C-alpha positions in Angstrom: 378.7 170.4 -123.8 376.1 170.0 -121.0 373.3 169.9 -123.6 375.0 167.2 -125.7 375.6 165.2 -122.5 371.9 165.5 -121.6 370.9 164.4 -125.1 373.2 161.4 -124.9 371.9 160.5 -121.4 368.3 160.7 -122.5 369.0 158.6 -125.6 370.9 156.0 -123.6 368.1 155.7 -121.0 365.5 155.4 -123.7 367.5 152.9 -125.7 368.1 150.7 -122.6 364.4 150.8 -121.8 363.4 150.0 -125.4 365.9 147.1 -125.7 364.8 145.7 -122.3 361.2 145.8 -123.4 362.2 143.8 -126.5 363.8 141.2 -124.3 367.3 142.1 -125.3 370.3 142.0 -122.9 372.2 145.3 -122.3 375.4 145.8 -120.5 378.2 148.5 -120.3 381.0 148.1 -122.8 384.4 147.0 -121.7 386.0 148.9 -124.7 386.1 152.7 -124.5 385.3 153.1 -128.2 381.8 151.6 -127.7 379.0 152.6 -125.4 377.3 149.3 -124.7 377.1 145.6 -125.3 373.7 144.4 -126.6 373.0 140.7 -126.8 376.7 140.0 -126.5 377.7 142.4 -129.4 379.4 145.8 -129.1 377.1 148.7 -129.7 377.6 152.4 -130.3 375.0 155.0 -129.6 374.5 158.1 -131.7 371.9 160.6 -130.3 370.1 163.3 -132.2 367.8 166.0 -130.8 365.8 166.1 -134.0 363.3 163.5 -135.2 364.5 161.2 -138.0 362.6 163.2 -140.6 364.8 166.2 -139.8 368.0 164.3 -139.3 371.0 166.2 -140.6 374.0 163.8 -140.0 375.9 161.7 -137.5 379.6 161.1 -137.4 381.9 158.3 -136.2 385.2 158.7 -134.5 388.2 157.3 -136.3 388.3 154.2 -134.0 384.6 153.6 -134.6 385.0 154.0 -138.3 388.1 151.7 -138.3 386.1 149.0 -136.3 383.3 149.3 -138.9 385.9 148.5 -141.6 388.1 146.0 -139.9 386.2 144.7 -136.8 385.1 143.9 -134.3 381.6 143.9 -135.7 379.2 146.1 -133.8 375.7 147.6 -133.9 375.2 151.3 -134.3 372.0 152.5 -132.6 370.8 155.9 -133.9 368.3 157.4 -131.5 366.5 160.4 -133.0 364.1 162.8 -131.3 365.9 163.1 -128.0 364.7 166.6 -127.3 362.4 167.1 -124.2 358.8 166.3 -125.1 359.7 164.2 -128.2 359.1 160.5 -128.6 362.5 159.0 -129.5 362.9 156.8 -132.5 365.5 153.9 -132.5 367.3 152.7 -135.6 369.7 149.8 -135.7 372.5 149.6 -138.2 375.0 146.7 -138.2 378.6 147.8 -138.8 378.6 145.6 -141.9 376.2 148.1 -143.5 378.6 150.9 -142.8 381.2 149.2 -144.9 378.8 149.4 -147.9 378.7 153.2 -148.0 381.4 155.8 -148.2 381.0 158.6 -145.7 380.6 162.1 -147.1 383.8 163.2 -145.4 386.6 161.1 -144.2 387.8 163.9 -141.8 385.2 163.0 -139.3 383.5 160.1 -141.1 380.4 162.1 -141.6 377.1 160.4 -142.7 374.3 162.7 -143.8 370.6 161.9 -144.1 371.0 160.5 -147.7 373.6 158.0 -146.5 371.6 157.1 -143.5 368.6 156.4 -145.7 370.8 154.0 -147.7 372.0 152.3 -144.6 368.4 151.8 -143.4 367.0 150.8 -146.8 367.9 147.1 -146.3 365.2 146.7 -143.6 367.7 146.7 -140.7 365.8 149.5 -138.8 
């Protein structure tokens, strides 16, 4: 658990620096199901140790999946390459794109690399 917390912490710090460098406004979320508010919109952070080319999957909680389907609209930030010594990559996926693909499993709302490629194919990265 400490390792995943460390990955999440590194990803969040990188994402906040990255977004600030792009002139975007970042604040903590007032809703527990989301991590941040970016430019006035709720945002969820998914962090992966591996670089994007080695991405295996990410998953959404039931409340995050429900929000993707029913609202409020939010942005999912996928930060890959969070291992020490790696240069993280940031991908941005609007929740409206999540409605367009069915997760591989509805037990944990599991999105594998193939589905992530589809989510990113519209140029929203």
